[in-house]
N, C-alpha and C positions, 0 to 999 in steps of 0.2 A: 756692804752686804745687807740685803733685806731678808728677814726671816718671817714667813707667813705660814704659821701652823706647820712647821717642819719642812716647808718648801723654801729653799734658799736660792736667792737670785744675786748674782754679781756680774761684773763685766770682765771680759778677757782684755786686759789693758793693752796688749799688743795687737788687738784685732785689726786695726787699720794697716798695720805693718805686714801682717801675715796673710791677709785675706786673699789677695790675687794669686800669690804663689801656691797657697793651699788649694784654692779652687783649680788651678792648672794641674796640680798633682792628682787631685781627686778625679778630674775629668779625663785624665790619661789612664786611670785605673779601670779595669774591666768591671762591668756590673754583673751581679749574679742573679740567680733566680729568686723570685719572691714567692715563697711557698704558701703564704697565707692568702686564700682566695677572697677574704673579706677586705683586703687592703688593695690599694692601687698606689704603688710607689714606683716612679719611673726608673730610678737607678739606685742601687744599694750594694754594699759589700758585706752585709750581715753574715753571710756564709763564711767569711774569713775573720770574724770578729776577734778571734784569739790569736791571730797572726800579727804580731807587733813589728814585723820586719817590712811591712808595706811602706813604700817611700813617703807617702803623705803622712803616715803616723810618725815616722822618724823625724820628719820636719816639724810636726805639730807638738810632739811630746814635751820638749823643753818649755814651750809657752804654756801648755796645759799644766805641767807639773808645778810651775811657779804660781799660777792662779789657784790651782786646787790646794796646794800646800797652805796657802793663806786661809782658805776655808777650813781646812782640817785644824789648823792652829786655833782659829776662832771658836770652833766647836769643842775643843778640848781633847782631841785625839792626838796620838803620837805620829801616826803615818797612815798611808793608804795603799791599797793594792788594786790596780785597775785589772779587772778580770776579762773585759772584752770592750772593743771599740770599733765602730763602723760608721759609715756615712749613709745618708739617705737624701735623695733629691726628688722633690715634688714639683711636677709641672701642673698645668691647669687641671683642676678637678681631682687631683690626686688626694688620697686620704690614708691615714693610718688609724684604723678603728680602735676601739677600746681594748686595752691590753695592760699587762704588767711585766715586770722583769724579775730576774734572779739577783742574788747577792744582797748586801745591806742597802745600798743606795744606787739610784740610776741618775743619769744626767743627760742634758742636752746643751749643746753649744750651737747657737744660731749664727751660722757662718754667712749665709746669704739669704736675703728675704725681702719681700715687700714690707713696708711698715704701715700701720701696726699689724701684728699677727697675734693670735692667741693659741695657747695650749690649754686643753680642757682637762681638769682633774676632778674626779669624783671623790667626795669626802663628806662624811656625815649626812648621807642622803641628799646631797645637793651637788650640782655641777658648778664648779668654779672656773670662770674664764680667767686665765692668767695671762695678762698682756706682756708680751716680750718684744724686744727689738734686736736688730742685728748687733752681734757682739756680746749678747747676753749668754751667761752660763747659768743654767738652772739645775739644781739637784733636789731630789726628794726620795723618801723611802721607796725601795723597789716594789713593795706590795701595793703602792698607790696605783689605783686604776686611772689610766689617762689616755688621751686621744690627741692626735694631730688632725684638726678639722680639715675639710676640703680646702685646697688652695684655689680660691676663686679669682685669682689674678692671672695675668699673662706672664708674671715674673716668677721665675723659678725660685724655689726655697730649698736651701741646702742646710742640713743639720749634721752634726756629729753627735752620736749617742754613745753612751758608755755605761758599764756596770762596774761598781767599785765596792770594796770592803774597807771599812775603817779598822785600824789595828792599834791597840793599846790606848791607855788613858794618861794624859799628862799628869805629872805628880802634883802640880799646883791645883789642878781640878779635883784630884782625889782628896787633897788637903781641905779644900773648900767643902766638898761633900761630907767629909768626916766631921767637920766643924758644925755644919748644919744638922747632921745626924745627932751629934752629941748635944746640941742646944735644944733639940726637940724632945729629949728624954725627960 
């Protein structure tokens, strides 16, 4: 896991195992409307983001939960609650303009894409290009303004995005915090 100013990057270890089946399931899923006129996203199911009965989510969640719980453990939280999950597919010149999300954290799993690609994050009056590769899972605070730049290749890019809340603090983390707090008095 890499931590860059609150932006966490890790790999979905089962990416090569699940990629083809997950793409088949997503491609069989209907695409919904894209109501944001500033964006051009070829296919998405954001309108169903709170429906966790979709077949592709049922297939993906065991892999996601394992990867994400590892992140949660390293951050010192007890558990997490996924509040919404959806796919987006970007064909040539598609773009998802500057935006932010709800809940504590948001994340992106880069399922299919040309390498290298970047996600752009606006932080402290500068735009940071975050290089990502297929199989990466990136999370950051939901208030972070970010963008998926234009896909300037003929290769489709598929991401799974999600919003999540962390819940509870691990006891050993609280003990460490209390020790630091006590020593600073």
